[in-house]
C-alpha positions, 0 to 999 in steps of 0.5 A: 819924734815918736809918741813915747821916747826913752833916751839914756834911761838909767836907774840905780838903787844905791850901788845896784845898777838896775837899768843901764842906759835904755833908748827906746821909741814907741809909736802911737797905737803900738802894743809893745811887750817887755820880756826877759828873765827875772831881775832883768829890769822890765818891771822897773822900766815900766814903773819909770815910765809910770812915774812910780820910780824916779830916773837916775839919768835920762829923759822921757817924752810923751807926745812931745812933752818932757815927763821925766820929772812930772808926777805920776798922777799928771803923766796921762798914763794908767797902770794895771798891776799884777795884784789887781789893787782894788778897794775891797769895800767898794763896788765895781762901779766905785772902783772903776770911777774912783780916779774920775771922782778924785778928778771931780769929773761930773757924776753923769760923765763918770756914769757914762764912762764906767758903763761904756767900759763895763760893756766893753769888758762884759762887766755890766751885770757886776757893777754893784758887786764888791771884789770878793764876789768876783772871780780872779778874771773878773777882778782883773777886768775891773782893774783894766776897766779902771784904766780905760775910764781914764782914757790915758795916752798910754796903758801900762800892764805889769804881768796882769795875768800871772795870778790867773789859772791857765784857762783864764790866762788864755781867755783874758789874753784874747780880751786884752788883744781885742781891747787894744784893737778896739781902743787903738791905745798905746800899750806897754805890757810886761810879762815873763810868758812868751806866749803872751809876748808872741801873740799880743805884741806888735814889737817885743823888747827883750831885756837882760841885766838892765839892757835891751838885747833886741827889739823887733816883731815877734816872728823876727825875734824868733826867726832872726835872733840877734844873739844866743840869749834871744835865740834861747829865750824866745820860743818854747821849747827853747832853741837847741844851741850846741858848741861846734866841738861838742858834736862833730856831726854838726860840722859835716852838716854846716860845712865851713860856715861853722867856726871851730869856736862858735856854736850852731842853733836849730829850732826843735821843729827842724830836728826830726827823730827817725829810726835807728840807722838813719841820721845822727845816732841818738837815744830817747831820754824823754817823750812829752805828749802834748796832744797836738804836739810831741816833744822828744828829748834825745841824747846825742853822743855822750852828753849832748841833749837835743829836743825835737818837736813834731806834730805826729804822736809816737810810740817811742819810749825812754832808752829807745835807739833812734836817729836825729836829722837836722834841716841844714837850711834852718841852722843859725850860727853864733860866734864865740861871744854868742852874737848871731852871724847874719852873713852866714845865716843869709848864705845858708 
């Protein structure tokens, strides 16, 4: 049995079916990230694991123990919330040690655990401050430290970086990755940010409408998505996916591998913008200069939009006539239901 087992997990809120039968196995020490659009059930699934919500059906096992009906406080898991949830009148030390105090842990042991966690998180100099005297990133580290001192079997993170600015998100993301490596703890992390998912996870779980669409390593999902939804959800900017009938030139590039009622996908880095007269005729609609990368949005034909990603900078402007070249070896094929056609992709 895996370290954490979810079997047939269902969660209904009255007539609303939020989680529709989830089966998932997580190994000891894994870093698993739940991603998906708003309303897909990722935070609800995390709360079910934490015991903050009760399951409608199914079972949860942690380290060989059935915890389906075990109260949250006795599940040996610790959750870090998006909102920090710190006690404003308590010092950093008291916030981090509060759960241990409730558990009647010896004062000396509490002090040792808090000081060790504070050292890991670079919070030692802030232990006597209150939350209002800290930055957002420091408050989030306090919330993480409060989880660390409990030494749980599973760490649960519910979009912990969404309240931080871009620079702090990047910094704290690195800190969480380093923390996971140093502690070797089993971690489940919910986010809507693909960069967090791709950089932190050992495995990514993509959810939609309460079901799992695909589970796999980040680059596996990027290179070999199970369906059109995963293909377009994973990756920024999203994959270009076009119906066979919308761009006849694709049929010539793909040959017989592209079914008449199917679609073809290609990542923006495999779409090359070239001078007019070469490739498929197109018109520039938008140029996004990101410094290290340039995104060129083009209109191909009457109503087909396509994004190209290149490392070179460009002098192209809105309305310029260009050509678009597509790498045939990078094409992914989907049937009319949006399922990936694996055999065709292997043949390509």
